[in-house]
C-alpha positions in Angstrom: -38.0 -19.1 34.3 -36.3 -22.0 36.8 -32.8 -22.0 37.8 -32.0 -25.1 36.0 -33.1 -23.1 32.5 -31.3 -20.0 33.4 -28.2 -22.1 33.6 -28.6 -23.8 30.6 -29.2 -20.4 28.7 -26.3 -19.1 30.1 -24.2 -22.3 29.0 -25.7 -21.9 25.5 -24.6 -18.1 25.2 -21.1 -19.3 26.6 -20.7 -21.9 23.8 -22.0 -19.7 20.9 -19.7 -17.1 22.1 -17.1 -19.2 22.3 -17.9 -20.7 18.7 -18.3 -17.1 17.2 -14.5 -16.6 18.7 -13.1 -19.3 17.1 -12.0 -18.0 13.4 -10.2 -15.2 15.1 -8.7 -17.1 17.5 -7.4 -19.5 14.5 -6.3 -16.6 12.5 -4.3 -15.5 15.7 -2.6 -18.9 15.7 -2.1 -18.9 12.3 -0.4 -15.4 12.5 1.9 -16.8 15.5 3.0 -19.9 13.3 4.1 -17.8 10.6 5.9 -15.4 13.0 7.7 -18.3 14.3 8.6 -19.6 10.9 10.1 -16.4 9.7 12.1 -16.0 12.9 13.5 -19.8 12.6 14.3 -19.0 8.9 16.0 -15.9 9.6 18.4 -17.3 12.1 19.0 -20.6 10.0 19.9 -18.5 6.9 21.9 -15.6 8.5 22.5 -16.7 12.1 26.1 -18.3 13.0 24.1 -21.6 13.6 24.5 -23.1 10.0 28.3 -22.5 10.2 28.3 -24.3 14.0 26.7 -27.1 12.7 28.3 -27.5 9.3 31.7 -27.3 11.2 30.7 -29.9 14.0 29.5 -32.4 11.5 32.8 -32.3 9.2 35.0 -32.2 12.4 32.8 -35.0 13.9 33.3 -37.2 10.7 36.7 -36.6 10.3 37.5 -37.9 13.7 35.0 -41.0 13.5 35.7 -42.1 10.2 39.5 -43.0 10.6 38.4 -44.8 13.9 35.5 -46.4 12.5 37.6 -48.1 9.6 40.4 -49.2 11.5 38.0 -50.8 14.1 36.0 -52.4 11.1 39.3 -53.8 9.5 40.4 -55.0 12.8 37.3 -56.8 14.1 37.2 -58.3 10.0 40.3 -59.7 10.8 39.5 -61.4 13.9 36.6 -62.9 12.4 34.0 -60.7 14.6 31.0 -59.3 12.5 31.6 -55.7 12.1 28.1 -54.7 10.7 27.4 -52.0 13.3 30.8 -50.6 12.7 30.2 -50.3 8.9 26.7 -48.7 10.0 28.8 -46.1 11.8 31.3 -45.2 9.1 28.4 -44.8 6.5 26.8 -42.4 8.9 30.0 -40.4 9.6 30.5 -40.1 5.7 26.8 -39.2 5.4 27.6 -36.7 8.1 30.4 -35.0 6.3 28.5 -34.9 3.0 25.6 -32.7 5.2 28.3 -30.7 6.3 29.7 -29.9 3.1 26.3 -29.1 1.9 25.7 -26.6 4.4 28.6 -24.6 3.5 27.0 -23.9 0.0 24.5 -21.6 1.8 25.5 -18.2 1.1 27.4 -16.7 4.2 27.5 -13.0 5.5 30.8 -12.5 3.4 29.6 -12.9 0.2 28.5 -9.5 0.2 28.8 -6.1 -0.5 30.9 -6.5 -3.4 33.6 -4.3 -4.7 31.4 -2.6 -7.0 28.5 -1.8 -4.2 31.3 -0.3 -1.7 32.3 2.0 -5.1 29.0 3.2 -5.2 28.8 4.4 -1.7 32.2 6.1 -2.1 30.8 7.8 -5.1 27.7 8.8 -3.3 29.8 10.3 -0.4 31.6 12.3 -3.0 28.2 13.5 -4.6 27.4 14.6 -0.9 30.4 16.8 -0.3 29.9 18.3 -3.9 26.4 19.1 -3.0 27.4 20.7 0.3 30.2 22.9 -1.5 27.4 23.9 -4.1 24.9 24.7 -1.4 27.2 27.1 0.3 27.4 29.1 -3.0 23.7 29.1 -3.7 22.0 32.2 -3.0 18.4 31.5 -4.5 15.9 29.0 -3.3 15.1 27.8 -6.9 19.1 26.6 -7.2 19.3 25.0 -3.8 15.9 23.0 -5.1 17.5 22.0 -8.2 20.7 20.8 -6.4 18.3 18.9 -4.0 16.5 17.0 -6.6 19.9 16.1 -8.4 21.4 14.8 -5.0 18.2 12.8 -4.7 18.3 11.3 -8.1 22.1 10.4 -7.7 21.2 8.8 -4.1 18.4 6.8 -5.9 20.4 5.7 -8.5 23.1 4.7 -6.1 20.3 2.4 -4.5 19.3 0.9 -7.7 22.9 0.0 -8.7 23.9 -1.4 -5.4 21.0 -4.0 -4.8 19.0 -4.4 -8.0 21.1 -7.4 -9.5 19.8 -9.3 -6.4 17.2 -11.7 -7.8 16.1 -8.8 -10.2 15.4 -6.2 -7.5 13.0 -3.3 -8.4 13.3 -0.1 -6.2 10.9 2.4 -5.6 11.1 5.7 -3.7 7.7 6.8 -1.9 7.1 10.0 -0.3 4.3 11.4 2.1 2.0 14.0 0.6 -0.3 16.6 2.1 -3.1 14.3 2.7 -0.8 12.0 4.6 -0.7 9.3 2.2 2.6 7.5 0.9 3.0 7.6 -2.7 5.5 6.4 -5.5 7.9 8.9 -6.6 10.3 7.2 -8.6 11.2 3.5 -9.8 13.9 1.5 -11.2 13.9 0.2 -13.8 11.8 2.9 -15.3 10.2 0.3 -17.4 8.9 -1.7 -14.7 4.8 -1.5 -14.3 3.8 0.3 -11.6 0.4 1.2 -10.4 0.7 4.9 -10.1 -2.5 5.3 -7.9 -1.3 2.9 -5.3 -1.1 4.7 -2.0 -0.7 3.9 1.7 -2.9 5.7 3.8 -1.4 6.9 7.4 -3.5 7.8 10.3 -1.9 8.5 13.8 -2.2 5.7 16.5 -4.7 6.2 19.3 -2.2 5.2 21.9 1.1 6.7 20.8 0.2 9.5 18.1 2.7 7.9 15.7 1.6 7.7 11.8 0.7 4.1 11.2 -0.9 2.6 8.2 -4.9 3.0 8.7 -5.6 -0.4 7.5 -3.0 -2.0 9.7 -1.3 -3.3 6.7 1.7 -1.9 4.5 5.3 -2.3 5.4 6.5 1.1 3.9 3.9 2.6 6.2 5.2 0.8 9.2 8.7 1.8 8.3 7.5 5.7 8.2 6.1 5.3 11.4 8.4 3.3 13.4 11.5 5.0 11.8 13.2 1.4 11.1 13.8 -0.8 8.4 11.1 -3.5 7.9 11.8 -6.5 6.1 9.0 -9.1 4.5 11.1 -12.1 3.7 7.9 -13.8 2.3 5.0 -11.8 1.1 2.7 -14.9 1.1 3.2 -15.4 4.7 3.0 -11.6 5.2 5.2 -11.5 8.3 7.2 -8.2 8.6 10.4 -8.2 10.8 11.6 -5.1 12.3 15.5 -4.5 11.8 17.8 -2.6 13.8 21.4 -2.9 12.5 24.2 -2.9 15.3 27.7 -1.1 15.1 29.4 -4.8 15.1 27.4 -5.9 11.9 24.8 -7.8 13.4 21.1 -7.3 13.1 18.3 -7.2 15.8 15.0 -8.6 14.6 11.5 -8.6 15.9 8.4 -9.4 14.6 5.6 -6.8 14.0 2.9 -9.3 13.0 1.2 -9.7 9.5 1.5 -6.5 7.9 1.0 -7.5 4.2 -2.2 -6.9 2.4 -3.0 -10.1 0.5 -5.2 -8.6 -2.1 -2.2 -6.3 -3.3 -1.5 -7.9 -6.4 2.3 -7.3 -7.0 5.2 -9.0 -8.9 7.6 -9.3 -6.1 7.9 -11.8 -3.2 10.2 -10.2 -0.6 10.6 -6.6 0.4 12.9 -4.3 2.3 11.5 -0.6 3.3 14.0 1.7 4.8 13.4 5.4 5.9 15.5 8.0 4.9 15.6 10.0 8.4 16.7 13.6 8.7 16.3 15.6 11.9 13.8 18.4 12.3 13.9 20.1 15.9 16.2 17.3 17.1 13.8 14.8 16.3 14.0 12.1 13.5 11.8 12.5 10.6 11.4 10.2 7.5 11.6 12.2 4.1 11.5 9.1 2.2 11.1 5.5 2.1 13.3 3.3 -0.2 11.7 0.2 -1.2 13.7 -3.0 -2.5 11.4 -5.6 -3.8 12.9 -8.7 -4.9 11.2 -11.3 -7.7 12.9 -14.1 -5.2 12.1 -15.3 -1.7 14.5 -13.9 1.2 17.4 -13.1 -0.9 19.1 -10.4 1.2 21.8 -11.2 3.6 23.1 -9.0 6.3 25.3 -6.7 4.1 22.1 -5.8 1.9 20.3 -4.4 5.0 23.2 -2.4 5.9 23.6 -1.1 2.3 20.2 0.0 2.3 20.5 1.6 5.5 23.8 3.7 4.5 22.2 4.8 1.2 18.8 5.8 3.3 20.9 7.9 5.6 23.2 9.4 2.9 20.0 10.7 1.2 18.5 12.2 4.4 21.9 14.2 5.0 21.6 15.5 1.6 17.8 16.3 1.9 18.8 18.3 5.6 21.5 19.9 4.1 19.1 21.5 1.3 16.4 22.2 3.9 19.1 24.2 6.0 20.5 25.9 3.2 16.8 26.8 2.0 15.7 28.5 4.9 18.8 30.5 5.3 18.5 31.8 1.7 14.8 32.4 2.5 15.8 34.3 5.7 13.7 32.4 8.1 
């Protein structure tokens, strides 16, 4: 084969390889675009940008409009065409109107409500009562009964605190012996749930962390990454990893397309929060609380903090029960 023929053959091979790789590159580009849109919408809805823009538009209109009206009146009296100034006044009025519209977007201070805080206080009292009862428990069966009762109480608190937001359904998932996350409870109880639904977990080859074997499943990523995962729009499928800060802010990072589009569910957004207990000085997820809303991206910053607080209190009760169970059993 001549040198020229070998060159043509190599070129054809490179072209075919490029064509075969185009669908994968196109999928990667679509995922990157969806990640960008998810982060942008997050900043527009929850960041300070909306409030800053709204304040700037209204203040600018308050300054520009009186000056423009006075200037237009003076030019009209002097017989000069004031059409340009009139358009400036129209723009100022539109700017003020836009600023007022932006103020209607929900802010961080719209939640939590008094009822939500009251539910958290009741759960704290229930945790104190659990600890007192555990100290008096002398057998494993009693400890198990107290633990189950507290878990149900924490679950009811989670349902009450966030369920009014856009017809939210709350589910609790736990890992079984086969490394599968399965639904253990659901609210409301009348909701249709596929009891056979499960997320298979598998150890990651690089880190050894248990993650969804299929690469899909928000609850599985929340379990493995030990952090809250939020899917603001299941249609786009982009998951955001959230880290609540002490000052009330939320650090977020995209973890890509984690939603299985073949899954038929009746919700449009999802929060997955792990309840983390401590085992041998290491955090361990005892359960995953899922808040499934019928609306797209309805949750505000306070809702994520509420979900994390409830999950933390649930984990504390579980940890206290496990400690007492070992003491009673003499382990």
